[in-house]
C-alpha positions in Angstrom: -0.1 0.0 0.0 1.4 3.5 -1.0 1.5 6.5 1.2 -1.4 8.0 -0.6 -3.4 4.8 -0.2 -2.8 5.0 3.5 -3.8 8.6 3.7 -6.9 8.0 1.7 -7.9 5.0 3.9 -7.4 7.1 7.0 -9.6 9.8 5.5 -12.4 7.2 4.8 -12.1 5.5 8.2 -11.9 8.7 10.2 -14.2 9.1 13.1 -14.4 12.9 12.3 -16.5 14.7 9.9 -15.5 17.6 7.7 -16.6 19.2 4.5 -17.1 22.5 2.5 -20.5 23.9 2.3 -21.3 26.7 -0.3 -23.9 29.2 0.7 -25.3 30.6 -2.7 -28.3 32.7 -3.8 -29.3 35.9 -5.5 -28.1 39.3 -4.0 -29.5 40.4 -0.7 -31.2 37.1 0.2 -29.5 36.8 3.5 -26.4 34.6 3.0 -24.0 36.6 5.1 -26.6 37.0 7.9 -27.0 33.2 7.9 -23.2 32.7 8.2 -22.9 35.1 11.0 -25.7 33.5 12.9 -24.1 30.0 12.5 -20.8 31.1 13.7 -22.1 33.3 16.5 -19.9 36.2 15.4 -19.6 38.6 12.6 -17.4 37.3 9.8 -19.2 38.6 6.7 -20.5 42.3 6.5 -24.2 42.9 6.0 -26.4 45.8 4.8 -29.8 46.2 3.1 -28.0 47.0 -0.2 -27.6 44.1 -2.6 -24.1 42.9 -3.5 -22.7 44.0 -0.1 -20.5 40.8 -0.1 -17.8 40.9 -2.8 -15.5 38.0 -1.9 -15.6 34.3 -1.1 -15.3 34.2 2.7 -14.8 30.9 4.7 -16.6 30.5 8.0 -15.3 27.6 9.9 -17.3 26.0 12.7 -15.9 23.1 14.8 -17.7 21.3 17.4 -16.0 18.2 18.7 -15.5 15.7 16.0 -17.3 17.9 13.4 -15.9 20.8 11.3 -18.0 22.6 8.7 -16.3 25.0 6.4 -19.0 27.3 5.1 -18.3 29.4 1.9 -20.1 32.7 1.9 -20.4 34.0 -1.7 -21.4 37.3 -3.5 -25.0 37.2 -4.8 -25.1 35.8 -8.2 -26.7 38.3 -10.6 -27.6 38.5 -14.2 -27.0 41.2 -16.9 -24.3 42.9 -14.8 -21.0 42.0 -16.5 -20.3 45.4 -17.6 -17.6 46.2 -15.1 -14.7 44.3 -14.0 -15.8 44.2 -10.3 -19.2 42.7 -11.3 -17.4 40.0 -13.3 -15.3 39.3 -10.3 -18.2 38.9 -8.0 -20.1 36.5 -10.3 -16.9 34.5 -10.7 -16.4 34.4 -7.0 -19.9 33.1 -6.5 -19.8 30.5 -9.4 -16.4 29.2 -8.5 -17.6 28.3 -5.0 -19.7 25.5 -6.5 -16.8 23.7 -8.0 -15.2 22.1 -5.1 -17.8 21.7 -2.3 -19.4 18.6 -0.6 -22.8 20.4 -0.2 -24.6 23.5 -1.3 -27.1 25.6 0.7 -29.2 27.3 -1.9 -31.0 30.3 -0.4 -34.2 31.9 -1.7 -36.5 34.5 -0.2 -39.9 33.6 1.2 -42.7 33.7 -1.5 -40.8 35.2 -4.3 -39.0 33.3 -7.0 -37.6 35.6 -9.7 -35.2 35.5 -12.6 -32.2 35.9 -10.4 -33.2 32.7 -8.5 -33.6 31.0 -11.7 -30.1 32.0 -12.8 -28.7 30.6 -9.4 -30.9 27.5 -9.8 -29.3 26.6 -13.2 -25.9 26.8 -11.7 -26.8 24.8 -8.6 -28.2 22.1 -10.8 -24.9 21.7 -12.6 -22.9 21.5 -9.3 -23.6 17.6 -9.0 -23.6 17.6 -5.3 -26.3 17.4 -2.5 -28.4 20.5 -2.1 -30.3 22.0 1.0 -32.9 24.4 -0.3 -33.4 27.1 2.3 -36.4 29.5 2.3 -35.2 32.6 4.3 -37.1 35.4 6.0 -40.1 33.5 7.0 -40.4 35.7 10.1 -41.5 38.7 8.0 -44.2 36.8 5.9 -47.3 39.0 5.7 -49.5 35.9 4.8 -48.3 32.7 6.5 -50.8 30.7 4.5 -48.8 31.5 1.2 -45.8 29.6 2.4 -47.0 26.1 1.9 -47.8 26.4 -1.8 -44.5 28.2 -2.3 -42.6 25.4 -0.5 -44.4 22.9 -2.8 -43.5 24.9 -5.9 -39.7 25.1 -5.1 -39.5 21.5 -4.0 -40.7 20.6 -7.6 -37.6 22.4 -8.9 -35.2 20.4 -6.8 -37.1 17.2 -5.8 -33.9 15.6 -4.2 -33.1 18.7 -2.0 -33.8 18.9 1.6 -36.1 21.8 2.2 -35.7 24.0 5.3 -37.6 27.3 6.0 -35.6 29.6 8.2 -35.3 33.1 9.6 -31.5 33.9 9.6 -32.0 37.2 11.2 -33.7 35.8 14.4 -32.1 32.3 14.2 -35.5 30.5 13.8 -34.8 27.0 12.5 -31.1 27.5 11.9 -30.3 24.7 14.3 -32.4 22.4 12.2 -30.6 23.5 9.1 -27.2 22.8 10.8 -28.4 19.4 11.6 -29.3 18.8 8.0 -25.8 19.9 7.1 -24.3 17.5 9.6 -26.4 14.6 8.3 -24.9 15.0 4.8 -21.3 16.0 5.8 -18.7 13.3 4.6 -16.2 11.7 7.0 -12.7 13.2 7.0 -10.0 14.9 8.9 -10.4 18.6 9.9 -8.8 21.0 7.5 -8.3 23.9 10.1 -7.4 24.1 13.7 -10.4 24.0 16.0 -10.1 27.7 17.1 -9.9 29.1 13.6 -13.1 30.8 12.5 -12.2 32.2 9.0 -9.5 32.2 6.4 -9.4 35.9 6.1 -6.9 38.1 7.9 -7.7 40.8 10.6 -6.8 43.5 7.9 -9.4 42.1 5.5 -12.1 41.9 8.1 -11.2 45.4 9.3 -11.6 46.8 5.7 -14.9 45.1 5.4 -16.2 46.5 8.7 -15.4 49.9 7.4 -17.1 49.3 4.1 -20.2 48.0 5.9 -20.5 51.1 7.9 -20.2 53.3 4.7 -23.0 51.3 3.1 -25.3 51.5 6.1 -24.7 55.2 6.7 -25.1 56.3 3.0 -27.7 53.9 1.8 -28.9 54.7 -1.7 -26.6 57.8 -1.9 -23.5 55.7 -2.4 -22.7 54.0 -5.6 -21.0 50.6 -5.7 -17.7 52.1 -6.9 -16.2 52.3 -3.4 -13.6 50.1 -1.6 -11.4 50.2 1.4 -7.7 49.6 1.6 -5.9 49.2 5.0 -2.7 51.1 4.9 -1.7 50.8 8.6 -2.4 48.0 11.0 -0.1 48.0 14.0 -0.3 47.3 17.8 1.4 49.6 20.1 1.0 48.3 23.6 -2.7 48.2 24.5 -3.7 50.3 21.4 -4.3 49.0 17.9 -3.6 51.7 15.3 -5.5 51.5 12.0 -5.3 53.7 8.9 -7.7 53.1 6.1 -7.9 54.6 2.6 -11.5 54.8 1.1 -11.3 54.8 -2.7 -14.1 56.3 -4.7 -14.3 57.1 -8.5 -15.5 60.8 -8.6 -15.1 64.0 -6.6 -18.8 64.2 -6.0 -18.7 60.7 -4.2 -15.9 62.0 -2.0 -17.9 65.0 -1.0 -20.9 62.8 -0.2 -18.7 60.4 1.9 -17.0 63.2 3.8 -20.3 65.0 4.5 -20.7 68.6 5.9 -17.7 69.6 7.8 -16.6 65.9 7.9 -19.5 64.9 10.0 -20.4 61.8 7.9 -16.8 60.3 7.8 -16.5 60.9 11.5 -19.8 59.0 12.2 -18.5 56.1 9.9 -15.3 56.0 11.9 -17.0 55.9 15.2 -19.4 53.1 14.1 -16.5 51.0 12.7 -14.4 51.6 15.8 -17.0 50.1 18.1 -17.1 46.8 16.1 -13.3 46.8 15.9 -12.9 47.2 19.6 -15.3 44.5 20.3 -13.6 42.2 17.7 -10.1 42.8 18.7 -10.8 43.3 22.5 -8.5 46.3 22.7 -8.5 50.1 22.2 -8.6 51.1 18.6 -7.3 54.4 17.1 -8.8 54.7 13.6 -7.9 57.1 10.9 -9.8 57.3 7.6 -8.9 59.1 4.3 -10.9 59.4 1.2 -9.3 59.4 -2.3 -10.5 59.6 -5.8 -9.2 56.9 -8.0 -11.1 57.1 -11.4 -12.1 53.8 -13.1 -10.7 51.5 -10.3 -13.8 49.2 -10.4 -13.3 48.4 -14.1 -9.5 48.1 -14.0 -8.4 44.4 -13.8 -4.9 45.3 -12.5 -6.3 47.9 -10.0 -8.7 45.2 -8.7 -5.9 42.7 -8.3 -3.8 45.2 -6.3 -6.9 45.7 -4.0 -7.3 42.0 -3.3 -9.9 41.1 -5.9 -8.1 38.1 -7.3 -7.1 34.6 -6.6 -10.1 32.7 -8.1 -9.6 29.7 -10.3 
């Protein structure tokens, strides 16, 4: 028996379980909210704006003999391949389906639209087990409308396990996790038991700032905004963070800074609260805003800002 055969046998005979689980769906269906709820902490940022998530983000949950590696993805969208950043997000979401053991396909309560259909076609081609999650059942106006909708979506994926949940409140999320566990393959754990994500502290810091910007500005802010961490240094009990916010036009910079700098100060205060909770120390945060025309449609600029690494 070769070394490879021995290793494969150990994997198959392992008393532990481990696997990759992709969370996919159209934009703003609640994928990141679900991941944060499962992990019990914020890993993926959330807002009411579609396409808040831009990258694949691993959320790792280890409990005893079981390790689940959840892959949070940007929302798959159609007819938005005009800019490089949109192509990147679609690629990030689609590539997550290539090498996973299980797919959580999330849809919204009683509405199935063309975007859901677009994701459905990709899920069908993934050739792995599927859990079909109906999210946001806590805000259904007509509870009686749920049953016929469940029957409708079950017909599309008859082999899928169907689980209605409310990711925001946590309703039935434990039932969903049990369904994941039931279909997880045997295997050794890929990550240390105390690791909760593959992303660095710098990455999560940039995402927290971007979340506060999107929540603060709402519809005023276009998608052509990103955050780059330029300083991240611990000095005794204080963590010093300097972040550069890139926008594409001068008008966007004025909106972001606000009257006498009030808006950017509020964004900084909100972000710092989350950072101090996450890093459990005092944080000194400095924010700058810079205009970089065309960055969101420039492949080289995107790579330099961390939008790369997908196969």
